[in-house]
C-alpha positions in Angstrom: 15.4 -23.9 -25.1 15.8 -21.7 -28.2 14.3 -18.3 -28.7 12.0 -19.7 -31.4 10.2 -21.9 -28.9 9.1 -19.2 -26.5 5.6 -19.1 -27.9 5.0 -22.7 -26.9 5.6 -22.1 -23.2 2.2 -20.6 -22.2 -1.0 -20.4 -24.2 -2.7 -17.0 -24.7 -5.5 -18.1 -22.5 -3.2 -19.2 -19.7 -1.3 -15.9 -20.0 -4.6 -14.0 -19.7 -5.6 -16.0 -16.7 -2.2 -15.3 -15.0 -2.6 -11.6 -15.6 -6.1 -11.7 -14.0 -4.7 -13.6 -11.0 -1.8 -11.2 -10.6 -4.1 -8.1 -10.7 -6.4 -9.7 -8.1 -3.4 -10.5 -5.9 -2.1 -7.0 -6.2 -5.5 -5.5 -5.3 -5.8 -7.8 -2.3 -2.3 -6.8 -1.1 -3.3 -3.1 -1.5 -6.2 -3.7 0.9 -4.3 -5.7 3.5 -0.6 -4.6 3.4 0.8 -1.1 4.2 1.5 0.9 1.1 3.4 4.2 1.1 2.2 7.4 -0.5 5.6 9.2 0.0 9.0 8.8 1.6 11.6 11.4 2.5 14.6 11.9 4.7 13.9 14.7 7.3 17.3 16.3 7.9 16.1 18.3 11.0 15.0 15.2 12.9 17.4 12.8 11.2 14.6 10.3 10.4 13.3 8.5 7.3 9.6 9.4 7.2 7.1 7.3 5.3 3.6 8.6 4.8 1.3 5.6 4.3 -1.7 5.6 2.0 -4.0 5.1 5.0 -2.9 8.5 6.5 -0.6 7.1 9.1 3.1 8.0 9.3 6.0 5.8 10.1 9.5 7.1 10.8 12.8 5.6 11.9 16.5 6.5 12.3 18.6 5.4 9.4 21.3 3.9 11.7 18.8 1.0 12.4 18.6 0.0 8.8 21.2 -2.3 7.2 22.9 -0.4 4.4 21.9 3.1 5.7 23.8 3.2 9.0 26.8 5.1 7.5 25.1 6.9 4.7 25.5 10.7 4.4 22.4 12.9 4.3 22.5 13.5 0.6 22.4 9.8 -0.1 19.6 9.3 2.4 17.6 12.1 0.6 17.9 10.3 -2.7 15.1 7.9 -2.0 12.1 6.8 -4.0 9.1 4.4 -3.9 8.0 1.9 -6.5 4.8 2.5 -8.3 2.6 0.4 -6.0 4.1 2.0 -2.8 5.1 -1.4 -1.5 8.9 -0.8 -1.5 11.4 1.9 -0.9 14.8 2.3 -2.7 18.0 4.2 -2.2 19.6 3.9 -5.6 23.1 5.3 -4.7 23.3 3.0 -1.7 21.9 -0.1 -3.5 19.4 -0.6 -0.6 15.8 -1.7 -1.1 13.2 -2.6 1.6 9.6 -3.6 1.5 7.3 -1.2 3.4 5.6 -4.0 5.2 9.0 -5.3 6.6 10.0 -1.8 7.8 6.6 -1.3 9.5 7.1 -4.7 11.1 10.4 -3.6 12.4 12.6 -5.7 10.1 15.5 -3.5 9.3 17.9 -6.0 7.8 19.0 -9.7 7.6 18.6 -12.0 10.6 22.2 -11.5 11.6 21.8 -7.7 11.3 18.7 -7.8 13.6 20.5 -10.0 16.1 23.4 -7.5 16.3 20.9 -4.7 16.8 19.4 -6.7 19.7 22.9 -7.3 21.2 23.7 -3.6 21.0 20.4 -2.7 22.6 21.0 -5.1 25.5 24.3 -3.5 26.2 22.8 0.0 26.6 22.8 1.2 30.1 20.1 3.3 31.7 19.1 4.6 35.1 16.3 2.0 35.2 18.7 -0.9 34.4 21.2 0.4 37.0 18.4 0.7 39.7 17.2 -2.9 38.9 20.8 -4.2 39.2 21.2 -2.5 42.6 17.9 -3.8 43.8 18.8 -7.4 42.7 22.2 -7.0 44.4 20.6 -6.2 47.7 18.6 -9.4 47.4 21.7 -11.5 46.8 22.0 -11.0 43.1 20.2 -12.8 40.3 18.5 -16.0 41.5 20.3 -19.2 40.7 18.6 -21.6 38.3 17.2 -24.6 40.1 18.2 -28.1 38.9 14.6 -28.6 37.6 14.9 -25.5 35.4 18.3 -26.5 33.9 17.1 -30.0 33.1 14.2 -28.8 30.9 
């Protein structure tokens, strides 16, 4: 395709219709998806804090988020929202996330999230230790029956 032929791709009427549809989709998303009013890094708590347009607040530690785990405070503080409040950006770190994904607890790729889960499973606590002792008194973890392993 040459540059001269760009006018022939979409008619003015179709372009106008696409703009109307895009505006309607944006307005629907504003009503149904979380949108941020502001974002900041709170140095005292060590949390990223997102104020949502509905008045709620959402915060999380940066070490959960892929790309932020090793970032220094000054890089975490250099954060901004897009004009719609639907995504957050750390320019220096080249990290971008949708607000809806963060609120849903999606802090990275599938493999990143799997690794977070593995790390969480290795964490020890008094509750886990107590449960292990209790199971040990009963003879340990129950063996799987043949019926369970066949399915």
